[in-house]
C-alpha positions in Angstrom: -31.5 28.7 -22.0 -33.2 25.2 -21.1 -35.4 26.9 -18.6 -36.3 29.8 -21.1 -36.9 27.8 -23.8 -39.5 25.6 -21.4 -41.4 29.1 -20.4 -41.7 29.9 -24.0 -42.9 25.9 -24.7 -45.3 27.0 -21.5 -47.2 29.7 -22.9 -47.3 28.2 -26.2 -48.6 25.3 -25.1 -51.7 27.4 -23.0 -52.5 29.6 -25.7 -52.6 26.4 -28.1 -55.0 24.9 -25.0 -57.3 27.9 -24.9 -57.7 27.4 -28.8 -58.1 24.4 -28.9 -60.6 24.6 -26.1 -62.3 27.0 -27.5 -62.7 25.2 -30.5 -64.3 21.9 -28.7 -66.9 24.2 -27.4 -68.0 26.3 -30.4 -67.5 23.6 -33.2 -69.1 24.1 -36.0 -69.6 27.9 -35.2 -66.4 29.9 -35.7 -64.2 30.7 -33.2 -64.2 34.2 -33.0 -65.7 36.0 -30.9 -65.4 33.7 -28.1 -61.6 33.9 -28.7 -61.4 37.5 -28.3 -64.1 37.4 -25.4 -61.5 34.8 -23.9 -57.9 36.1 -24.8 -57.8 38.4 -21.7 -59.3 36.8 -19.3 -57.4 33.5 -19.3 -54.5 35.5 -20.3 -54.5 36.9 -16.9 -54.7 33.6 -15.5 -52.3 31.9 -17.6 -49.9 34.6 -15.7 -50.8 33.5 -12.2 -50.5 30.1 -13.8 -46.6 30.0 -14.8 -46.3 32.0 -11.4 -47.1 28.6 -9.6 -45.8 26.5 -11.8 -42.4 28.4 -10.9 -43.3 28.3 -7.5 -43.7 24.8 -7.2 -40.1 24.2 -8.6 -41.2 23.2 -12.0 -38.7 25.3 -13.8 -35.7 24.1 -11.5 -33.7 21.9 -13.7 -32.7 19.7 -10.5 -36.1 18.4 -10.4 -36.9 18.6 -14.3 -37.2 14.6 -14.4 -39.6 11.7 -15.6 -39.7 10.5 -12.1 -42.8 9.8 -9.3 -42.0 13.2 -7.3 -42.3 15.3 -10.6 -44.7 14.1 -11.9 -46.7 14.5 -8.0 -45.6 18.4 -8.5 -47.1 19.0 -12.1 -50.1 17.0 -10.8 -49.9 19.6 -7.5 -49.5 22.7 -9.5 -52.4 21.6 -12.0 -55.0 21.6 -8.7 -54.1 24.5 -7.4 -54.3 26.4 -11.0 -57.6 25.2 -11.7 -58.3 26.9 -8.3 -56.9 30.2 -9.2 -58.8 30.2 -12.3 -62.0 29.8 -11.0 -61.2 32.7 -8.2 -60.5 35.0 -11.1 -63.5 34.0 -13.1 -65.8 33.8 -11.0 -65.2 36.3 -8.3 -63.7 39.7 -10.2 -67.0 40.8 -12.0 -64.6 42.3 -14.3 -64.6 39.5 -17.1 -68.2 39.4 -17.9 -67.8 35.7 -19.4 -70.0 32.4 -18.9 -66.7 30.3 -17.9 -68.4 27.2 -16.4 -68.0 24.8 -19.6 -65.4 26.8 -21.5 -63.4 26.7 -17.9 -63.5 22.9 -17.5 -63.0 22.3 -21.2 -59.7 24.4 -21.3 -58.2 23.5 -18.5 -59.0 19.8 -18.7 -57.0 20.6 -22.3 -54.2 22.8 -20.8 -53.4 20.3 -18.3 -53.6 16.8 -20.7 -51.2 19.0 -23.4 -48.9 20.2 -19.9 -48.4 16.6 -18.6 -47.6 14.9 -22.2 -45.2 18.3 -23.0 -43.5 18.0 -20.0 -42.8 14.5 -20.3 -41.9 14.7 -23.5 -39.2 17.6 -22.8 -37.8 16.1 -19.9 -36.9 13.0 -21.9 -35.6 15.3 -24.9 -32.6 17.6 -22.3 -32.1 14.4 -20.6 -30.7 12.4 -24.0 -29.3 16.0 -25.5 -25.3 16.4 -25.9 -24.1 17.4 -22.8 -20.6 19.1 -21.3 -18.2 16.7 -20.7 -16.3 17.2 -17.4 -12.9 16.0 -16.1 -12.2 16.3 -12.5 -9.1 17.2 -11.3 -8.3 15.7 -8.0 -10.3 12.8 -6.5 -11.8 14.1 -2.8 -15.1 13.0 -1.3 -16.9 16.4 -2.5 -15.8 15.5 -6.6 -17.1 12.3 -6.3 -20.5 13.4 -4.3 -20.5 15.7 -7.0 -20.2 13.5 -10.2 -22.9 11.0 -8.7 -25.2 13.9 -8.4 -24.3 14.8 -12.7 -25.0 11.1 -13.4 -28.2 10.7 -11.8 -29.5 14.7 -13.1 -28.5 14.6 -17.0 -30.9 17.1 -17.2 -28.5 19.7 -16.0 -26.7 19.5 -19.0 -23.1 18.0 -17.6 -21.8 14.8 -17.9 -19.0 13.5 -15.7 -16.2 11.6 -17.6 -13.3 10.7 -15.6 -11.2 11.8 -13.0 -7.6 12.8 -12.9 -5.5 12.3 -10.0 -1.0 12.7 -9.3 -1.7 9.8 -7.5 -3.5 6.4 -8.0 -6.3 5.3 -6.4 -8.4 1.8 -6.6 -10.9 1.8 -9.4 -13.6 -0.1 -6.7 -13.9 3.6 -5.2 -14.8 5.5 -8.3 -17.7 5.4 -10.6 -15.9 6.9 -13.7 -12.3 6.1 -15.0 -9.0 7.9 -13.9 -6.2 8.8 -14.9 -2.3 10.1 -13.3 -2.0 13.8 -14.8 1.1 13.7 -16.6 2.1 17.4 -18.6 3.2 15.1 -21.8 -0.5 12.9 -21.9 -2.7 15.7 -20.6 -4.0 16.7 -23.9 -4.5 13.3 -25.6 -6.3 12.3 -22.6 -9.0 16.0 -23.4 -9.0 14.5 -26.6 -10.2 10.9 -26.7 -12.8 11.4 -24.0 -13.9 14.5 -26.0 -13.5 16.5 -22.4 -15.6 19.8 -22.6 -15.1 21.3 -19.3 -11.4 20.7 -16.7 -12.9 21.1 -12.7 -10.5 22.4 -10.3 -9.6 23.3 -7.3 -9.0 27.4 -6.8 -5.4 26.3 -5.2 -4.4 24.7 -8.4 -4.1 28.1 -9.8 -0.9 28.1 -8.2 0.5 24.9 -9.2 2.8 26.2 -12.6 3.0 22.7 -14.2 -0.9 22.3 -14.1 -1.0 25.7 -15.3 1.1 25.2 -18.4 -1.1 21.9 -19.2 -4.1 23.7 -19.0 -2.8 26.6 -21.1 -1.8 23.9 -23.6 -5.7 22.4 -24.6 -7.9 26.2 -24.2 -7.3 25.9 -28.2 -8.9 22.7 -28.1 -11.9 24.3 -26.7 -12.0 23.3 -22.9 -13.3 25.3 -20.8 -11.2 25.7 -17.2 -13.9 25.9 -14.1 -12.9 25.8 -10.7 -14.6 23.5 -8.5 -16.5 25.7 -6.2 -18.5 27.6 -8.5 -19.8 24.2 -10.6 -21.0 22.9 -7.3 -22.7 26.2 -6.4 -24.2 26.4 -9.8 -25.7 23.1 -10.3 -26.6 22.6 -6.3 -27.7 26.0 -5.0 -25.0 25.5 -2.5 -21.7 25.8 -1.7 -19.4 23.2 0.0 -17.6 24.2 3.2 -15.1 21.8 2.9 -13.2 23.3 -0.1 -13.6 26.8 1.4 -11.4 28.8 3.6 -11.3 32.2 4.9 -9.9 33.9 1.3 -13.2 33.0 0.3 -15.6 34.9 3.2 -13.3 37.8 2.5 -13.3 37.8 -1.4 -17.2 37.0 -1.3 -19.0 38.1 1.9 -16.8 40.3 4.1 -17.7 44.2 3.2 -20.6 42.8 0.7 -22.5 45.8 0.6 -26.2 46.1 -1.0 -27.6 49.2 0.3 -30.2 49.7 -2.9 -31.5 45.9 -2.0 -31.3 46.2 1.5 -33.6 49.8 1.4 -36.2 47.9 -1.0 -36.3 44.9 0.8 -36.7 46.6 4.2 -39.9 48.3 2.6 -41.3 44.8 1.5 -40.7 43.5 4.5 -42.4 46.1 6.1 -45.4 46.4 4.0 -46.0 42.5 3.6 -45.7 42.5 7.9 -48.3 44.9 8.3 -50.5 42.4 5.9 -50.4 39.5 8.1 -50.3 41.6 11.5 -54.2 42.7 10.1 -54.4 38.6 9.4 -53.4 37.9 12.7 -55.3 40.0 14.5 -58.9 38.7 12.2 -57.4 35.2 13.3 -56.3 35.8 17.0 -59.7 35.5 18.6 -60.8 31.8 16.5 -57.4 31.1 18.4 -58.1 32.1 21.6 -60.8 30.1 21.5 -59.9 27.3 20.1 -56.8 27.2 22.8 -58.9 27.4 25.7 -61.2 24.9 24.7 -58.4 22.8 23.9 -57.2 23.3 27.6 -59.1 24.8 29.7 -57.1 23.7 32.5 -54.0 26.2 32.0 -56.3 29.4 32.4 -55.6 29.0 36.2 -52.7 26.9 36.6 -50.5 29.1 33.9 -48.1 30.0 36.1 -47.5 26.5 37.7 -46.8 25.2 34.4 -45.2 27.5 32.4 -41.1 27.1 31.6 -40.3 30.3 32.3 -41.5 33.4 33.8 -43.3 35.4 31.0 -44.6 32.8 28.9 -48.4 33.2 27.9 -50.6 30.8 27.1 -51.4 31.7 23.3 -48.3 33.5 22.5 -44.2 32.3 23.9 -40.8 34.0 23.8 -37.8 32.6 22.7 -34.4 33.9 22.9 -32.9 34.1 19.4 -29.6 35.0 17.4 -30.1 37.5 15.5 -27.7 39.8 12.8 -24.6 40.3 14.3 -24.7 37.7 17.2 -27.3 40.2 18.7 -30.2 37.9 21.1 -33.6 39.0 20.4 -37.6 37.4 21.8 -38.6 35.5 18.5 -42.4 35.7 19.1 -44.6 32.8 18.2 -47.9 31.5 18.8 -48.2 28.0 21.0 -48.6 24.8 19.4 -46.7 23.0 22.2 -48.4 22.5 25.6 -47.6 25.6 28.2 -44.7 24.3 29.7 -43.3 21.8 27.0 -40.0 23.1 27.2 -39.7 21.5 30.6 -40.5 17.8 29.2 -37.6 18.6 26.6 -35.6 21.2 25.1 -35.2 19.3 21.5 -36.5 20.5 18.5 -40.0 20.1 17.5 -40.3 16.6 15.3 -42.8 15.2 13.9 -45.6 13.1 16.1 -43.7 14.9 19.1 -45.6 14.1 22.1 -45.8 18.0 23.5 -48.3 19.4 21.0 -51.6 19.4 21.3 -54.5 18.8 18.7 -55.0 22.5 17.6 -51.4 23.4 18.6 -50.7 20.5 15.8 -53.3 21.7 12.9 -51.7 25.4 13.5 -48.2 24.0 13.1 -49.2 22.2 9.3 -51.1 25.4 7.8 -48.3 27.5 9.5 -50.4 29.6 11.6 -47.9 29.3 14.4 -45.4 31.6 12.1 -47.9 34.8 11.8 -46.5 36.5 14.8 -43.0 36.7 13.8 -44.9 39.4 11.7 -44.3 41.4 15.1 -40.2 40.7 14.8 -40.1 41.8 11.0 -41.9 45.0 12.1 -39.7 45.7 14.9 -36.5 45.3 12.5 -35.1 42.2 14.3 -35.9 39.7 11.3 -36.6 39.5 7.2 -39.5 37.3 5.8 -36.5 35.9 3.9 -32.9 34.8 5.6 -31.5 32.1 7.2 -33.7 30.9 10.0 -32.6 31.9 13.7 -30.8 29.6 16.2 -31.3 29.6 19.9 -28.0 30.5 21.7 -27.4 27.3 23.1 -27.6 25.7 19.8 -25.4 28.2 18.1 -22.4 27.5 21.0 -23.0 24.1 19.5 -23.2 24.8 16.0 -20.4 27.0 16.2 -18.1 24.2 17.4 -19.5 21.7 15.0 -19.6 23.3 11.8 -17.1 25.7 10.0 -17.7 29.4 9.6 -21.3 29.4 11.4 -20.9 32.4 12.2 -20.8 33.9 9.0 -24.6 33.6 8.5 -25.1 35.9 10.9 -23.7 38.6 8.7 -27.5 39.1 7.8 -31.0 39.7 9.4 -32.7 35.9 10.0 -35.9 35.3 7.9 -39.0 33.9 9.0 -38.1 31.2 5.9 -35.0 31.2 3.9 -33.2 28.8 1.0 -32.5 26.0 3.3 -36.1 25.5 4.3 -37.8 25.6 0.4 -34.4 23.5 -0.6 -34.3 20.6 2.6 -36.9 18.2 3.4 -35.9 18.9 6.9 -33.8 21.2 8.5 -34.3 20.9 12.0 -32.0 18.7 13.7 -28.4 19.3 14.4 -27.4 16.8 12.2 -28.6 18.4 9.4 -27.0 21.7 10.0 -23.8 21.5 8.1 -26.0 21.3 5.0 -28.3 23.8 6.1 -25.1 25.8 5.9 -24.1 25.5 2.7 -27.4 26.8 1.5 -27.6 29.6 3.8 -24.0 30.6 2.9 -25.4 30.4 -1.2 -28.6 33.1 -0.4 -26.0 34.8 1.6 -23.4 35.3 -1.8 -26.4 35.4 -4.0 -29.3 37.2 -2.0 -31.1 39.4 -4.6 -34.9 40.5 -4.8 -35.2 38.0 -7.6 -33.9 35.4 -5.3 -36.2 36.2 -2.2 -38.9 36.4 -4.8 -38.3 32.7 -5.5 -38.1 31.1 -2.1 -41.5 33.2 -0.9 -42.7 31.4 -4.2 -41.0 28.1 -3.2 -42.3 28.7 0.6 -46.0 28.9 -0.8 -45.3 25.6 -2.8 -44.1 24.0 0.5 -47.6 25.1 2.5 -49.8 24.3 -0.4 -47.9 20.9 -0.3 -47.4 20.2 3.3 -43.3 20.1 2.3 -40.6 21.0 4.7 -40.9 22.4 7.9 
C-alpha cells in the first residue's frame, strides 16, 4: 500500500512540475497550447523516470528513510533522469518542440519537488501506526530481526516484546520479555496492544501454545510464522530456521514451464543484442589489451596459467544447473597468468589487475562475453552467480543446503548481487545463499525485471560487484 501511494504521489508530482514549469516559462500568457504540445513528450519522459526510480531502489521500503544513502541515491536518479530527458527530446525527431529552456525549468522544478515530497513521505511513514509484534522464542535470529525492524520503522512493523518459556538476562535483549503462561497470555496481548504474534513453524505442534493462540484470535491478533515474516521484510530466507521439509514444500518439484519458456526467449534475445555490442567493441578492446601488454603476444604460452587461456578471453570451469560443469567465458580483466599469482577471488586494488582491465571491470565490459554462455543455455541473465568447482566443494561443507542453489540456471546478475555490497568473499556466502533461496522460491519475470533494473543502478552508481 505504501509503495502504491508513493508511485501515485510521484506521478502527480511530475505532472504538477510540468504544469508549474510551463506556467513559469510562459507567464502571463495562457498555459495552453504549450501544455498540449508538451503533454505527450513529457509523459514518455516521466514513464522512464519512474522506471529509473524503481531501478535505483527508490520504491523499496527497506531504503525509504531520510538517510544519507537514500538522499545520494535520489540525487543520482535525478541526474540520470535529466540525461534520459535530454536524449528523448533531442534525439527523437518525432517530438516537435523547443525543449532547451523548457526542459531546464521543468526538470529543475520536478527535482526540487521530488526531494521535498520524498523527504516528507519518509517522515510521514516513519510516524504512521505500525503493526506491533511479539516474538515467541528468543533466538539470535529473532533478536536480529527485532533490531532490524526497530532501525527501519518505515517497514510498518514495531517489535514490542519477546515471549519465552524460560527466562533470560535482560541485558541480552533490546525489548521487554515475558515468560509464557497460558493464563496470562491474553493479558500480555491486551496490555501491550499486540497486533501480531510471530512463532517458529514447529511451534504449531505445541497444543498448549495453539490453544493459547486460538484464545487471542478474537482480539484481532494475526499469527505469523517467523521465516515468512523474515522473508517478506528482508528479501532473504534465514538458513538456520529451515530444514529439509521446507525444501520439499517450497522448492522440490517446483515447475514453472511458462516462465521458463518466456525467460529463455528473453535471455536469447538479450544475448544476441549484447553479443552484437561485444563484436562492435571487440576491436577496441583487443587494441587496448595489446597496447597495454604487448609482451604477452609472444610470451602468452609461457605466462598463461592453463592451456587454452587467451590474451583477450579466458575460460574457467564453473558449476551450473544440476551441478553440471561448463566453461565460463569472460574478457580478461587480470594479467595473463594471474591464477599463478593467486587463486583467490578478485578484490579491490587487486595487484593482478592491469589498467585497462580495471577500467573494463568498472564499466562491466568484462561480463559481455558471458552472452555466449547465455546463448548456449548454460547461463541466464538473472540467477545465482555460478561458482568454481573448488569453491562449491568448500561451501557445501560450510553453508547448509548449498547444493539447492544449483536447481536453477546460474545468472550474470542476481538477487544477491543487487542487495549485497560485497558478495565475492567466502565469508559472505551464507548471507548470499539466503538471497539466492529467496530468488529460487519467488522467481518470476517481474522479479527478473526488477533485478535487471537494480543492476542498471549498480552499473551507473558503481556499486556491488
